[in-house]
Structure formats: structure tokens, C-alpha cells
KOLVOFI-773141 format. One line per 3 residues: for each residue x, z, y of N, C-alpha, C. Coordinates in steps of 0.05 Angstrom, whole numbers, padded with zeros to 5 digits. Example, Ala and Ser with C-alpha at 12.3 -4.5 7.8 and 13.67 -1.06 7.14 Angstrom:
KOLVOFI-773141
00264:00156:-00114:00246:00156:-00090:00264:00156:-00066; 00257:00142:-00045:00273:00143:-00021:00258:00157:00001
END
This chain:
KOLVOFI-773141
02060:04146:-05070:02079:04162:-05054:02066:04171:-05028; 02068:04197:-05022:02057:04207:-04998:02073:04197:-04974; 02058:04187:-04954:02071:04176:-04930:02085:04198:-04914
02107:04191:-04902:02122:04209:-04884:02114:04202:-04855; 02105:04222:-04841:02093:04217:-04814:02107:04234:-04793; 02113:04221:-04771:02125:04234:-04747:02105:04234:-04725
02099:04258:-04714:02080:04261:-04692:02094:04274:-04669; 02096:04260:-04646:02109:04272:-04623:02088:04289:-04608; 02097:04309:-04594:02079:04326:-04579:02059:04340:-04597
02069:04353:-04618:02051:04363:-04639:02048:04393:-04639; 02057:04406:-04617:02055:04436:-04617:02028:04446:-04608; 02011:04429:-04597:01985:04438:-04588:01966:04414:-04585
01941:04419:-04579:01922:04398:-04572:01918:04377:-04593; 01916:04352:-04584:01910:04330:-04602:01932:04327:-04623; 01957:04329:-04615:01979:04325:-04634:01979:04345:-04656
01973:04371:-04649:01972:04391:-04670:01948:04387:-04688; 01925:04379:-04677:01902:04374:-04693:01907:04351:-04713; 01920:04330:-04704:01927:04308:-04722:01946:04317:-04744
01966:04332:-04737:01985:04342:-04756:01973:04359:-04778; 01956:04378:-04769:01943:04396:-04788:01924:04381:-04807; 01909:04362:-04795:01890:04346:-04811:01905:04329:-04832
01926:04316:-04824:01941:04298:-04843:01956:04315:-04864; 01965:04339:-04856:01978:04356:-04876:01958:04364:-04898; 01933:04370:-04890:01912:04377:-04909:01905:04354:-04927
01910:04329:-04918:01905:04305:-04934:01928:04298:-04952; 01949:04314:-04951:01971:04310:-04970:01995:04294:-04959; 01994:04286:-04934:02016:04271:-04922:02040:04290:-04916
02064:04279:-04915:02088:04294:-04908:02090:04291:-04877; 02085:04313:-04863:02083:04311:-04834:02106:04326:-04820; 02118:04313:-04801:02137:04326:-04783:02127:04323:-04755
02125:04345:-04741:02117:04344:-04713:02142:04349:-04695; 02138:04345:-04669:02160:04351:-04651:02149:04366:-04627; 02167:04380:-04614:02160:04395:-04590:02186:04399:-04574
02184:04402:-04548:02208:04408:-04533:02217:04437:-04539; 02199:04454:-04546:02206:04482:-04552:02191:04492:-04578; 02200:04482:-04601:02185:04489:-04626:02187:04518:-04632
02207:04533:-04622:02209:04561:-04628:02186:04577:-04616; 02172:04566:-04597:02150:04581:-04584:02124:04579:-04600; 02123:04561:-04620:02099:04557:-04635:02098:04576:-04658
02077:04592:-04660:02074:04612:-04681:02059:04600:-04705; 02071:04604:-04729:02059:04597:-04754:02050:04567:-04755; 02068:04549:-04751:02061:04521:-04752:02055:04513:-04781
02035:04495:-04784:02027:04486:-04811:02047:04466:-04822; 02061:04452:-04805:02080:04431:-04813:02106:04436:-04797; 02128:04425:-04807:02154:04429:-04793:02153:04417:-04765
02165:04432:-04746:02167:04422:-04719:02197:04419:-04711; 02204:04395:-04703:02232:04389:-04695:02233:04389:-04665; 02257:04395:-04654:02262:04394:-04626:02264:04364:-04616
02247:04357:-04597:02249:04330:-04587:02236:04329:-04559; 02250:04317:-04541:02240:04312:-04514:02240:04282:-04510; 02217:04270:-04506:02216:04240:-04505:02232:04229:-04481
02239:04246:-04463:02256:04237:-04440:02285:04238:-04446; 02292:04247:-04470:02320:04250:-04478:02325:04233:-04503; 02339:04211:-04500:02343:04192:-04522:02359:04205:-04545
02378:04223:-04538:02394:04236:-04558:02377:04253:-04577; 02358:04268:-04565:02341:04285:-04581:02322:04268:-04599; 02314:04245:-04589:02297:04227:-04605:02313:04218:-04629
02337:04208:-04625:02353:04197:-04647:02359:04219:-04668; 02365:04243:-04658:02371:04265:-04677:02347:04273:-04694; 02323:04273:-04682:02299:04280:-04697:02293:04259:-04718
02295:04234:-04710:02289:04212:-04730:02310:04212:-04752; 02335:04217:-04745:02356:04218:-04766:02352:04241:-04785; 02342:04264:-04774:02337:04287:-04792:02315:04281:-04812
02294:04268:-04802:02271:04261:-04820:02280:04242:-04842; 02293:04220:-04833:02302:04200:-04853:02323:04211:-04872; 02339:04230:-04862:02359:04242:-04879:02346:04259:-04901
02325:04273:-04893:02311:04290:-04913:02294:04274:-04932; 02279:04254:-04921:02259:04241:-04937:02267:04213:-04947; 02287:04201:-04934:02296:04174:-04942:02278:04152:-04931
02257:04159:-04916:02240:04139:-04905:02224:04151:-04882; 02210:04134:-04867:02192:04142:-04846:02170:04121:-04844; 02146:04129:-04852:02125:04109:-04855:02107:04106:-04830
02102:04128:-04816:02083:04127:-04794:02094:04142:-04770; 02093:04130:-04746:02098:04144:-04721:02072:04147:-04706; 02065:04171:-04698:02042:04176:-04680:02055:04184:-04653
02055:04166:-04634:02067:04170:-04608:02046:04185:-04591; 02047:04211:-04591:02026:04227:-04578:02036:04242:-04553; 02061:04248:-04551:02071:04264:-04529:02064:04251:-04502
02054:04267:-04483:02047:04256:-04457:02041:04279:-04438; 02038:04272:-04413:02031:04291:-04392:02009:04280:-04375; 01993:04298:-04364:01972:04290:-04345:01982:04294:-04316
01970:04280:-04298:01977:04283:-04270:01953:04274:-04253; 01948:04289:-04232:01926:04282:-04213:01936:04285:-04185; 01921:04272:-04167:01927:04274:-04139:01923:04248:-04124
01920:04250:-04097:01919:04226:-04081:01947:04213:-04083; 01948:04187:-04088:01973:04173:-04091:01992:04179:-04067; 01981:04180:-04044:01997:04185:-04020:02011:04212:-04020
01999:04231:-04034:02009:04259:-04033:02024:04268:-04059; 02025:04251:-04079:02040:04258:-04103:02069:04254:-04099; 02086:04274:-04103:02115:04270:-04099:02126:04249:-04118
02143:04232:-04108:02153:04210:-04124:02167:04220:-04149; 02183:04242:-04149:02194:04252:-04174:02174:04258:-04196; 02150:04267:-04188:02129:04273:-04207:02118:04247:-04219
02116:04226:-04202:02107:04200:-04212:02127:04189:-04232; 02153:04191:-04226:02174:04182:-04244:02173:04197:-04271; 02169:04224:-04269:02168:04240:-04293:02145:04232:-04311
02123:04225:-04299:02099:04217:-04314:02105:04191:-04330; 02118:04172:-04316:02124:04147:-04330:02146:04151:-04351; 02165:04169:-04345:02186:04175:-04365:02174:04187:-04390
02153:04203:-04387:02141:04217:-04410:02120:04200:-04424; 02103:04186:-04408:02080:04172:-04420:02086:04143:-04427; 02108:04132:-04416:02114:04104:-04422:02142:04100:-04433
02162:04107:-04418:02189:04102:-04427:02197:04119:-04451; 02187:04144:-04452:02191:04161:-04475:02181:04149:-04501; 02155:04142:-04501:02144:04129:-04525:02159:04103:-04533
02168:04088:-04513:02183:04064:-04520:02209:04071:-04534; 02223:04092:-04524:02248:04101:-04537:02243:04111:-04565; 02221:04124:-04570:02215:04134:-04597:02209:04109:-04615
02195:04090:-04605:02190:04066:-04621:02216:04051:-04628; 02234:04050:-04608:02260:04037:-04613:02276:04052:-04635; 02273:04078:-04635:02288:04095:-04654:02278:04091:-04683
02251:04087:-04687:02240:04086:-04714:02240:04057:-04725; 02241:04037:-04707:02238:04010:-04717:02259:04001:-04737; 02285:04008:-04733:02305:03999:-04753:02299:04009:-04781
02290:04034:-04783:02283:04045:-04809:02259:04031:-04821; 02239:04026:-04804:02215:04012:-04814:02221:03983:-04822; 02239:03970:-04807:02246:03943:-04815:02261:03942:-04842
02278:03962:-04846:02293:03963:-04871:02274:03968:-04895; 02252:03983:-04889:02232:03988:-04910:02214:03964:-04914; 02213:03946:-04894:02194:03924:-04894:02166:03934:-04892
02162:03957:-04880:02135:03969:-04877:02137:03992:-04857; 02115:03996:-04844:02113:04018:-04825:02088:04015:-04808; 02081:04037:-04795:02058:04037:-04777:02064:04054:-04752
02059:04042:-04729:02062:04057:-04704:02035:04059:-04691; 02027:04084:-04684:02002:04089:-04670:02008:04102:-04643; 02002:04088:-04622:02006:04099:-04595:01980:04112:-04585
01982:04137:-04576:01959:04151:-04565:01959:04145:-04535; 01939:04131:-04526:01937:04123:-04498:01915:04139:-04484; 01896:04126:-04472:01874:04140:-04459:01853:04120:-04450
01828:04128:-04451:01807:04111:-04439:01812:04107:-04409; 01825:04127:-04397:01833:04124:-04368:01852:04101:-04364; 01866:04092:-04385:01884:04070:-04383:01871:04043:-04380
01845:04042:-04383:01830:04017:-04381:01820:04012:-04353; 01823:04031:-04335:01812:04028:-04308:01828:04046:-04289; 01829:04038:-04264:01841:04054:-04244:01822:04075:-04234
01827:04101:-04240:01809:04122:-04233:01819:04136:-04208; 01801:04143:-04190:01810:04157:-04165:01823:04184:-04171; 01845:04188:-04158:01861:04213:-04161:01874:04215:-04189
01872:04194:-04205:01886:04193:-04230:01902:04167:-04233; 01910:04156:-04210:01922:04130:-04209:01947:04128:-04226; 01965:04148:-04224:01990:04148:-04238:01986:04151:-04268
01968:04168:-04276:01961:04172:-04305:01949:04146:-04316; 01929:04135:-04302:01917:04110:-04312:01937:04088:-04315; 01956:04086:-04296:01976:04064:-04297:01995:04068:-04320
02004:04093:-04325:02023:04098:-04346:02011:04092:-04374; 01986:04100:-04377:01972:04096:-04403:01964:04067:-04407; 01956:04054:-04384:01949:04025:-04386:01974:04009:-04393
01997:04016:-04383:02021:04001:-04390:02028:04004:-04420; 02024:04028:-04431:02029:04032:-04459:02010:04016:-04476; 01985:04012:-04467:01966:03995:-04481:01977:03967:-04484
01988:03956:-04462:01999:03929:-04462:02024:03927:-04479; 02041:03947:-04478:02065:03948:-04495:02057:03947:-04524; 02035:03961:-04531:02026:03961:-04559:02018:03933:-04567
02002:03919:-04550:01994:03892:-04557:02017:03874:-04562; 02037:03875:-04544:02061:03857:-04547:02078:03864:-04571; 02083:03890:-04575:02100:03898:-04597:02087:03891:-04624
02061:03893:-04626:02047:03887:-04650:02054:03858:-04660; 02055:03839:-04641:02061:03812:-04648:02090:03808:-04655; 02108:03824:-04642:02136:03821:-04646:02145:03831:-04674
02132:03851:-04685:02141:03863:-04710:02123:03858:-04734; 02103:03842:-04730:02084:03837:-04752:02098:03825:-04776; 02116:03806:-04771:02129:03792:-04794:02149:03810:-04809
02155:03834:-04798:02171:03853:-04812:02155:03871:-04830; 02128:03868:-04830:02111:03885:-04846:02103:03910:-04831; 02108:03911:-04805:02102:03935:-04789:02076:03930:-04774
02058:03949:-04775:02033:03948:-04761:02033:03966:-04736; 02020:03958:-04715:02019:03973:-04691:01990:03974:-04680; 01982:03998:-04672:01955:04001:-04661:01956:04023:-04640
01935:04025:-04624:01933:04048:-04606:01906:04061:-04607; 01905:04086:-04600:01880:04101:-04600:01877:04112:-04571; 01855:04106:-04558:01850:04115:-04531:01829:04137:-04532
01837:04162:-04528:01817:04184:-04527:01804:04186:-04500; 01780:04197:-04500:01767:04205:-04475:01775:04234:-04470; 01756:04250:-04460:01761:04278:-04455:01758:04295:-04480
01779:04310:-04486:01778:04328:-04509:01784:04357:-04500; 01773:04375:-04515:01777:04404:-04508:01804:04413:-04517; 01824:04408:-04499:01852:04416:-04505:01862:04430:-04480
01888:04438:-04481:01900:04451:-04458:01914:04432:-04439; 01907:04406:-04440:01920:04386:-04423:01916:04392:-04394; 01893:04403:-04386:01888:04408:-04358:01907:04430:-04347
01912:04449:-04365:01930:04471:-04356:01959:04461:-04353; 01967:04442:-04369:01994:04431:-04367:01997:04408:-04349; 01975:04398:-04338:01976:04374:-04321:01988:04381:-04294
02002:04361:-04282:02012:04365:-04255:01989:04359:-04236; 01982:04378:-04219:01962:04374:-04198:01976:04374:-04171; 01974:04352:-04158:01983:04352:-04130:01967:04373:-04115
01979:04390:-04100:01965:04413:-04088:01943:04404:-04068; 01922:04419:-04067:01901:04414:-04047:01912:04424:-04020; 01917:04406:-04002:01929:04412:-03977:01908:04417:-03956
01908:04441:-03945:01889:04448:-03924:01891:04429:-03900; 01869:04417:-03893:01869:04399:-03870:01877:04371:-03877; 01884:04366:-03903:01891:04339:-03911:01867:04321:-03910
01871:04295:-03905:01850:04275:-03905:01836:04274:-03932; 01850:04283:-03953:01839:04281:-03980:01828:04308:-03990; 01829:04328:-03974:01823:04355:-03984:01796:04357:-03997
01775:04348:-03985:01748:04351:-03996:01743:04333:-04020; 01748:04306:-04017:01742:04289:-04040:01760:04295:-04065; 01785:04300:-04060:01803:04307:-04082:01795:04333:-04095
01788:04353:-04079:01779:04378:-04091:01755:04375:-04108; 01736:04359:-04099:01711:04355:-04115:01717:04340:-04141; 01734:04320:-04139:01741:04304:-04163:01757:04321:-04183
01776:04337:-04173:01792:04354:-04190:01775:04374:-04206; 01756:04386:-04192:01738:04404:-04206:01722:04390:-04228; 01713:04366:-04222:01697:04351:-04241:01714:04344:-04266
01740:04335:-04261:01757:04328:-04283:01763:04352:-04302; 01768:04375:-04290:01773:04399:-04306:01749:04407:-04322; 01725:04404:-04311:01700:04410:-04325:01697:04391:-04349
01703:04366:-04346:01700:04346:-04367:01719:04354:-04391; 01743:04362:-04385:01762:04370:-04406:01752:04395:-04420; 01743:04415:-04405:01734:04440:-04417:01711:04436:-04435
01694:04416:-04429:01670:04411:-04446:01674:04386:-04464; 01699:04379:-04468:01706:04355:-04483:01701:04358:-04513; 01706:04336:-04528:01701:04335:-04556:01722:04351:-04572
01716:04356:-04597:01735:04370:-04615:01758:04351:-04622; 01783:04360:-04618:01806:04342:-04624:01807:04333:-04653; 01792:04345:-04671:01793:04336:-04699:01782:04308:-04701
01765:04299:-04682:01755:04272:-04682:01778:04252:-04679; 01798:04259:-04663:01822:04242:-04660:01837:04242:-04686; 01839:04265:-04699:01854:04266:-04725:01840:04248:-04745
01814:04249:-04746:01799:04232:-04765:01804:04202:-04759; 01805:04195:-04733:01810:04167:-04726:01837:04158:-04734; 01858:04175:-04730:01885:04169:-04738:01887:04166:-04768
01874:04184:-04783:01874:04182:-04812:01862:04156:-04821; 01840:04148:-04808:01827:04123:-04816:01845:04099:-04811; 01861:04099:-04790:01880:04077:-04784:01902:04077:-04805
01912:04100:-04812:01934:04102:-04832:01925:04091:-04859; 01900:04096:-04866:01891:04087:-04892:01879:04059:-04892; 01878:04047:-04869:01868:04019:-04867:01891:04000:-04870
01889:03981:-04890:01911:03963:-04894:01914:03942:-04871; 01894:03939:-04855:01895:03919:-04834:01881:03930:-04809; 01894:03950:-04796:01882:03963:-04773:01878:03944:-04749
01859:03951:-04732:01854:03936:-04707:01876:03943:-04687; 01875:03929:-04664:01895:03935:-04643:01887:03960:-04628; 01861:03960:-04619:01851:03981:-04601:01829:03998:-04614
01831:04024:-04611:01810:04042:-04619:01804:04061:-04595; 01778:04067:-04592:01770:04086:-04571:01755:04109:-04584; 01762:04133:-04576:01749:04157:-04588:01741:04175:-04565
01715:04180:-04564:01705:04197:-04542:01675:04195:-04540; 01664:04207:-04519:01635:04206:-04514:01626:04177:-04509; 01601:04172:-04515:01590:04145:-04513:01594:04133:-04485
01588:04149:-04465:01590:04139:-04438:01618:04132:-04430; 01637:04148:-04440:01666:04142:-04434:01674:04115:-04447; 01666:04111:-04471:01673:04085:-04484:01657:04062:-04472
01632:04068:-04465:01615:04047:-04453:01626:04038:-04425; 01640:04056:-04412:01651:04049:-04386:01671:04026:-04387; 01684:04023:-04410:01702:04000:-04414:01687:03974:-04417
01664:03976:-04431:01647:03952:-04434:01636:03944:-04406; 01627:03964:-04391:01617:03958:-04364:01638:03945:-04346; 01662:03954:-04348:01684:03942:-04331:01687:03913:-04337
01684:03905:-04363:01687:03877:-04370:01663:03861:-04361; 01639:03874:-04361:01614:03859:-04356:01607:03857:-04326; 01612:03879:-04311:01603:03880:-04284:01622:03867:-04264
01612:03856:-04242:01630:03847:-04220:01647:03871:-04210; 01671:03865:-04201:01690:03886:-04193:01678:03906:-04173; 01665:03895:-04152:01655:03913:-04132:01632:03931:-04142
01616:03920:-04160:01594:03936:-04171:01606:03958:-04188; 01626:03952:-04204:01639:03972:-04221:01652:03994:-04203; 01665:03985:-04182:01678:04004:-04164:01657:04023:-04151
01635:04012:-04144:01613:04027:-04132:01603:04048:-04152; 01600:04040:-04177:01591:04058:-04198:01610:04081:-04202; 01636:04075:-04202:01656:04097:-04205:01656:04116:-04182
01653:04105:-04158:01654:04122:-04134:01629:04140:-04133; 01607:04130:-04142:01583:04146:-04144:01586:04168:-04164; 01599:04161:-04187:01603:04182:-04208:01621:04204:-04197
01642:04197:-04182:01660:04217:-04172:01652:04228:-04144; 01628:04220:-04136:01617:04230:-04111:01635:04225:-04087; 01646:04200:-04086:01664:04192:-04064:01649:04175:-04044
END
């Protein structure tokens, strides 16, 4: 039986790449978007869903289970980027990031778990970030939201294992997507104490995304997890140095690691 897969945030970038790849592999794929009508020629069906709206989540899940009678895999991909000096990021933008990157994925998991428990089988894959393993300058809010989802994944995995439900996460590094264009950037304020270092870091971050890896690598990683009967908890996908930075954080003294990061970001 072909697995039924739900991918949130599937209108572009990593989510779309995952959906197209899995469709080609014969899976029954449903994607979601806040505005699916804007997507031209989608390869798989796109349902309306905003992870900040519990009603839209329940409606999308009900539509899939009503059509297919089951839901085998959730790929929790929807998310937003955010940059800026913590002191200068408006609090509503911080709250929106956590609503989208943490509380939204939690609500989607809550919505699919009853169906998966009734099936006595299911798989949840949370898309986090390598940035979630460390506090990065001018990415504090993003790092915190993705790091929190990593820990939620670890805990939920133990809670639902005896129901036959598997849980894993995939942490991407920089990929060539449109995330930088959709990311909230705290404005560069003329005369601000952060003007020069934040401007330098922002330019560096955008360059990394523009020269990032092909999103199909994320699709291949997700496919490998789906076809693995006993997936690991954590997966990292990205350039060697990005993945190695996690190893260094575990191995190096805190101050040495901090010094290394500050040198990298020219701070």
C-alpha cells in the first residue's frame, strides 16, 4: 500500500522539493500552503493550512483522512526565518516565529496523532535546523525556536513509541531556497549600536543561502527515513562544515567555541 504523506509548507523550497520527490517515488502526497491558489501547476494536491490556525489544521487533516482513510507520514516543514539583534526585534515578530516554528508544528502533531494511534502505525518527521543546535548571533530567535522543536521531537518519540508511531527530525543547513526572501529581517537602523556587525552578518547569511545545497538532498534524506523501519532520532543534512560545527560544540570548551563562532561572523 502506498503511504499517505502530509507535508506542511509545501508550496516552495524544501517542502516542495520533498513533495515532488516523494510523488515521483509513488507515494500519495498532500502538501499545504497558506495560499495554495497562488501555486502554479503543483505536482501534488495542495490544501489550505496555516500552522498558526488550529481550525485550518484540523480541516486539512480531516480532508486527507476522509479521502484516503489513513495518514501514514507527517513531514512538519512549515516555518519562517528571522534575523536581527535580539534587542531590536519587535516582540510580535518573536511571538510569530515561535507560533510558526514551534507551536504550529505541535498543533499539527496533535491533529495527526489520533489517526496514527488508531492505525497503530505512523511516522512524524520534524524539519528543524542545524542552527537549532547552537545560539547564533543575530539568529537567536530562530535558533531557539528550532532548538525547542528538536527537544519536543526527542520527548514525543518516547511518548508514542508504544503506539507504533515513530518520530524523527531532520536538521538542514543552508539550502538554495527562497527562505531569505521570506525571512523577517529586523531593519538595519542607522546609528544603531548594532548597525555595522549586524549588517556584516546579515550579508554573510544571505550569501550562504544563495550558495546553499540543492533541496533535493533534503528530499532524499526524508525518503530514506520513511523507508527505514527503525529511523534514528536526529539527522543532519548540509555542508560538511555545518554538520561538523555540531561536533565541535560538543567537543570544545564553551568559550573556545564562542570565539570560533565570533571569528566566523567577524564579530
